[in-house]
C-alpha positions in Angstrom: 196.2 -71.0 57.0 198.8 -70.9 53.6 197.4 -70.0 50.9 199.8 -70.8 47.6 200.1 -68.7 44.3 203.0 -69.0 43.7 201.6 -71.8 40.5 203.5 -74.3 41.6 201.8 -77.7 41.5 201.4 -78.8 45.2 199.7 -81.7 46.6 200.1 -81.1 50.0 196.4 -79.9 50.9 193.7 -81.7 53.0 193.3 -83.9 49.6 196.8 -84.4 49.1 196.8 -88.2 47.7 193.7 -89.1 45.9 193.2 -89.2 42.8 190.5 -88.0 40.2 190.1 -89.1 36.7 187.4 -85.9 35.3 186.3 -86.8 32.1 185.4 -83.3 30.6 182.1 -81.6 31.1 181.3 -78.2 31.5 180.4 -75.2 34.6 179.1 -77.9 37.9 181.4 -80.9 37.6 184.7 -78.5 36.2 183.9 -76.8 39.3 183.5 -79.4 41.8 187.0 -81.2 40.4 189.1 -77.5 41.1 187.6 -77.5 44.4 189.4 -81.2 44.7 192.6 -79.9 42.8 192.6 -76.4 45.0 192.4 -79.0 48.4 195.4 -81.1 47.4 193.9 -84.1 44.9 195.7 -85.1 41.7 193.2 -84.3 38.9 193.4 -85.5 35.4 190.8 -84.2 33.0 190.5 -86.6 30.0 189.9 -84.3 26.6 188.0 -85.0 24.2 190.2 -84.2 20.3 188.7 -81.0 19.0 185.8 -80.9 21.4 183.7 -78.0 21.6 183.4 -75.8 24.3 181.3 -72.7 25.8 184.4 -71.2 27.0 184.4 -67.9 25.0 188.6 -67.7 25.5 191.8 -69.7 25.2 191.2 -73.1 27.3 194.6 -72.0 29.4 191.9 -69.7 30.0 189.2 -71.5 32.2 189.9 -70.8 35.3 187.3 -73.9 36.3 190.5 -76.2 34.8 193.4 -75.3 37.1 195.8 -77.2 38.8 194.5 -79.9 36.9 196.6 -81.4 33.8 195.3 -82.7 30.6 194.8 -85.4 29.2 193.6 -86.0 25.1 191.9 -89.9 24.5 189.2 -90.1 21.2 186.8 -92.2 23.4 184.7 -93.2 20.1 188.0 -96.0 20.1 187.3 -98.9 22.2 191.5 -98.4 22.9 191.2 -94.7 24.2 188.1 -96.2 26.7 190.6 -99.2 27.8 193.0 -96.3 28.0 190.3 -94.4 30.7 189.6 -98.0 32.5 193.2 -98.4 32.9 193.2 -95.0 34.5 190.7 -96.0 36.4 192.6 -98.9 38.7 194.6 -96.3 40.0 192.0 -93.6 40.6 190.3 -92.8 44.0 187.0 -90.8 42.6 186.4 -90.6 38.6 183.9 -87.5 37.6 181.6 -87.4 34.8 178.8 -85.1 33.8 177.0 -86.7 30.5 173.6 -87.3 30.4 172.3 -90.4 32.2 173.2 -93.7 30.1 175.9 -91.9 28.0 179.0 -93.1 30.1 177.3 -96.7 29.8 177.2 -96.9 26.1 181.0 -95.2 25.8 181.9 -98.6 28.0 182.2 -96.6 31.0 179.3 -97.3 33.4 179.6 -97.7 37.2 178.8 -101.5 37.4 182.2 -102.1 34.2 184.6 -99.5 36.8 183.8 -101.2 39.3 185.2 -104.6 37.9 188.5 -103.1 37.6 188.5 -101.0 40.8 185.4 -102.1 43.8 186.9 -99.1 45.9 186.5 -96.0 43.1 183.6 -93.3 43.8 182.3 -92.4 40.6 180.2 -88.8 40.4 177.4 -88.2 37.9 177.0 -84.5 38.0 173.3 -83.6 35.9 171.2 -81.1 36.0 168.0 -83.1 36.3 169.6 -86.5 37.7 169.7 -90.3 36.8 166.5 -90.3 36.9 163.0 -88.7 36.9 160.6 -87.7 33.7 163.0 -84.9 32.8 166.0 -86.7 32.9 166.8 -86.8 29.9 166.1 -83.7 29.0 168.8 -80.6 28.3 168.3 -77.8 30.3 171.3 -74.9 31.9 170.9 -73.7 35.1 168.2 -71.1 34.7 165.7 -74.6 34.0 166.8 -76.3 37.1 166.4 -73.4 39.2 163.1 -72.8 37.7 161.4 -75.6 39.2 162.2 -75.6 42.4 161.0 -72.0 43.4 164.4 -70.5 43.5 164.0 -68.3 40.8 160.4 -67.2 41.5 161.6 -65.9 44.8 164.3 -63.7 43.2 163.3 -60.2 41.5 161.5 -57.2 42.8 158.0 -57.6 43.8 156.2 -56.2 40.6 158.8 -57.1 38.2 160.0 -60.7 36.9 161.8 -63.0 38.4 166.4 -62.0 38.9 168.4 -64.7 37.1 171.3 -64.7 39.8 174.3 -65.7 37.5 174.3 -69.7 38.0 175.4 -69.3 41.1 172.3 -70.8 43.1 172.3 -74.2 40.4 175.4 -74.5 38.4 178.2 -73.5 41.6 175.6 -73.6 44.4 173.4 -76.3 43.9 175.4 -78.9 41.7 179.3 -78.9 41.6 179.6 -77.5 46.1 176.9 -80.7 46.6 178.6 -83.0 44.1 182.1 -82.1 46.5 180.1 -82.7 49.4 179.3 -86.3 48.3 182.4 -87.5 46.7 184.2 -86.6 50.2 181.4 -88.3 52.0 181.3 -91.7 50.0 185.5 -91.4 50.4 184.9 -91.8 54.0 182.6 -94.9 53.6 185.0 -96.1 50.9 187.7 -96.0 53.5 186.1 -98.0 55.9 184.7 -100.9 53.9 186.5 -100.7 50.8 183.5 -100.2 48.2 183.0 -97.2 46.0 179.4 -95.9 45.1 177.6 -93.7 42.4 177.1 -90.1 43.9 174.4 -89.1 42.0 175.0 -85.2 42.1 171.6 -83.4 40.3 171.6 -79.6 40.4 167.5 -79.7 41.2 168.2 -81.3 44.0 170.6 -79.3 45.3 169.1 -76.3 44.6 165.8 -77.3 46.7 168.3 -78.3 49.4 169.6 -74.6 49.4 166.0 -73.9 50.1 165.4 -75.3 53.5 166.1 -72.6 55.6 163.7 -70.5 53.2 161.3 -73.5 53.8 161.5 -73.1 57.4 159.7 -69.4 57.3 157.7 -70.6 54.9 156.1 -73.1 57.0 155.6 -71.0 59.7 154.2 -68.4 58.1 156.4 -65.8 58.2 157.2 -65.9 54.2 155.0 -65.4 51.5 155.4 -67.1 48.6 155.9 -64.2 46.1 158.9 -62.1 45.2 159.8 -59.0 47.2 157.5 -59.4 49.9 159.7 -60.8 52.4 162.7 -59.9 55.1 165.3 -61.6 52.8 164.4 -60.5 49.0 164.6 -57.0 49.3 160.8 -56.9 50.0 162.0 -55.3 53.9 163.6 -52.1 53.4 166.3 -52.6 56.0 167.7 -55.9 53.3 167.9 -54.2 50.5 170.1 -51.9 48.0 169.5 -47.6 48.2 170.6 -45.9 45.1 173.3 -43.1 46.1 173.9 -39.4 44.7 177.0 -40.8 42.5 174.4 -43.5 40.8 175.9 -46.1 42.3 174.6 -48.0 45.0 174.9 -49.6 49.1 174.1 -52.4 50.2 171.6 -52.8 52.9 171.4 -55.8 56.0 170.4 -54.6 58.9 168.1 -57.3 60.4 168.8 -57.0 63.9 167.0 -54.4 65.8 170.3 -53.2 67.5 172.2 -52.8 64.0 168.6 -51.2 62.1 168.6 -48.5 64.9 172.1 -47.7 64.4 171.7 -47.5 60.5 168.9 -44.7 60.9 171.1 -42.5 63.5 173.7 -43.3 60.6 171.2 -42.0 58.3 170.1 -39.2 60.0 166.5 -40.6 59.9 163.9 -39.9 63.0 161.4 -43.0 63.1 160.7 -45.2 65.7 163.2 -48.7 65.8 160.3 -50.2 67.0 158.3 -50.1 63.7 161.1 -52.4 61.7 158.7 -55.0 61.3 155.6 -53.4 60.9 154.6 -54.2 57.3 152.4 -51.5 56.6 155.2 -48.7 57.6 157.7 -50.7 55.4 157.2 -48.6 52.3 157.6 -44.8 54.0 160.3 -46.0 55.9 162.1 -47.5 52.2 161.4 -44.0 50.7 163.2 -42.3 54.0 165.9 -44.4 53.8 166.4 -44.4 49.4 166.4 -40.3 50.1 168.7 -40.5 52.6 171.6 -42.4 50.4 170.9 -40.5 47.7 172.2 -37.3 49.5 176.5 -38.8 49.7 178.5 -40.7 47.3 178.7 -44.2 47.4 182.9 -43.5 48.9 181.0 -41.1 51.5 179.0 -43.2 53.2 181.6 -45.9 53.1 183.5 -43.1 55.1 179.6 -42.4 57.2 179.7 -46.7 58.1 183.5 -47.4 58.6 183.1 -47.8 61.9 179.2 -48.9 61.9 177.5 -52.6 62.7 174.9 -51.2 61.1 175.6 -54.1 58.3 176.0 -51.8 55.3 178.5 -52.4 52.8 179.0 -50.8 49.1 178.3 -52.6 45.9 181.3 -53.0 43.9 181.7 -54.3 40.4 183.3 -57.8 40.4 187.3 -55.9 38.7 186.5 -53.7 42.2 186.0 -56.4 44.2 189.8 -57.8 44.4 191.2 -54.0 45.0 188.0 -54.0 48.8 190.5 -53.8 51.3 189.2 -56.3 53.5 189.2 -58.6 50.1 193.2 -57.7 49.8 193.8 -58.5 53.2 192.3 -61.9 53.5 193.5 -62.4 50.2 190.5 -64.1 48.6 190.6 -62.7 45.5 194.6 -62.9 44.3 196.7 -62.0 41.0 198.9 -64.8 39.6 200.8 -63.6 36.3 197.8 -60.7 35.6 195.3 -63.1 35.8 192.8 -62.2 39.0 191.1 -65.4 40.1 189.4 -66.2 44.1 192.0 -68.0 46.0 191.0 -71.7 47.2 188.1 -71.5 49.8 187.7 -73.1 52.9 191.1 -72.4 54.6 191.9 -74.9 57.1 194.8 -74.1 60.7 197.0 -77.4 59.7 196.6 -78.0 55.8 198.3 -76.3 53.1 195.8 -74.8 50.1 197.3 -74.7 46.5 195.9 -72.4 43.1 198.1 -75.1 41.4 199.2 -75.4 38.2 197.5 -72.2 35.6 194.9 -74.4 33.4 196.3 -76.7 31.0 196.0 -77.4 27.1 193.9 -80.4 26.1 196.2 -82.9 26.3 199.2 -80.8 27.4 200.0 -83.8 29.7 199.2 -86.8 27.6 202.4 -87.9 27.5 203.6 -87.6 30.9 200.6 -88.8 32.9 199.9 -92.5 31.1 203.6 -92.8 31.9 203.2 -92.1 35.1 200.1 -93.6 35.4 201.5 -97.5 34.0 199.9 -96.7 30.9 202.1 -98.7 28.2 203.3 -97.7 24.8 202.0 -93.9 24.7 203.8 -93.1 21.7 202.1 -96.1 19.7 198.4 -94.6 21.3 199.1 -91.3 20.4 200.8 -91.8 16.6 197.7 -93.6 16.0 195.0 -91.3 16.9 193.5 -92.6 20.3 195.7 -90.4 22.5 196.5 -87.1 20.8 
């Protein structure tokens, strides 16, 4: 497996030859198209003139747009919409993240696009989905995972639900599911010559991510409350513990042999057979907490260095880049001072790449439009249709 991190444009990955047009949006949509770019697709992002963004830095620092090229078009003007339709004649995939009906009002709905290109895969990224009573409502990650039960399940038993960043909704239940849907639809298009809509809703994906938890719940092995279960911090063998220097260690000793080794390494005299006795959990937790409090995080890392007790240090985002395993696999890389995650997953034959740094909106308007066969590019720019 080779990961190219030198910043060169490289479309030799497993999706080499796939052309994607992204109608600029926020969060999960850009994340999905970033993944496609990492995998070798040619991704062109259609930015609007002076478009608002929640990203706090400069556009060229937004890593969700790495590997893409940017064209600026004023989609309020019919001539710009026509340019997009001409681009879609040559595209394999289009991705939009508008509220239901907005793309149709712009003149870029699926039916209109299929008139130009019947093989086009039309990816729609929303929180609530294209249908349902909340489809037209605004929302964000925290709202979507709230109604699936995921948010309720995360946090301490005596505390409020804890927000898991926007990993469970936007990126896990949203962007990743959009990528899965697009790849599946591309396979169908190869066989049938027909495109289709991929309705990727964060509520659907987040609910789907809970399948394993629902299995436990249906089997009577999961209590429908926070901090009372094996995988939500309720069990003393699957939790975090503070060390003498105020840092934390993560413990995931689920299997009995790993749990037994955990007790030995901590110097705790307790019967391993009581591991799943919920009545003993408070006392066992107190013993484990007391043990971890006697040494620093660095000292405990040495204790568990060659151990299968499933114990790891809880490091910060900045510290993660220096972790020896992360460094060895180059899971997080530094490209010209910009720390970022390397493309994932990895392939035995295909090449993945970080591609080019994130573009300034409109940076590639001239080159992309000319390359994709759009006539009179200078005229479009002079008239303010393209920027």
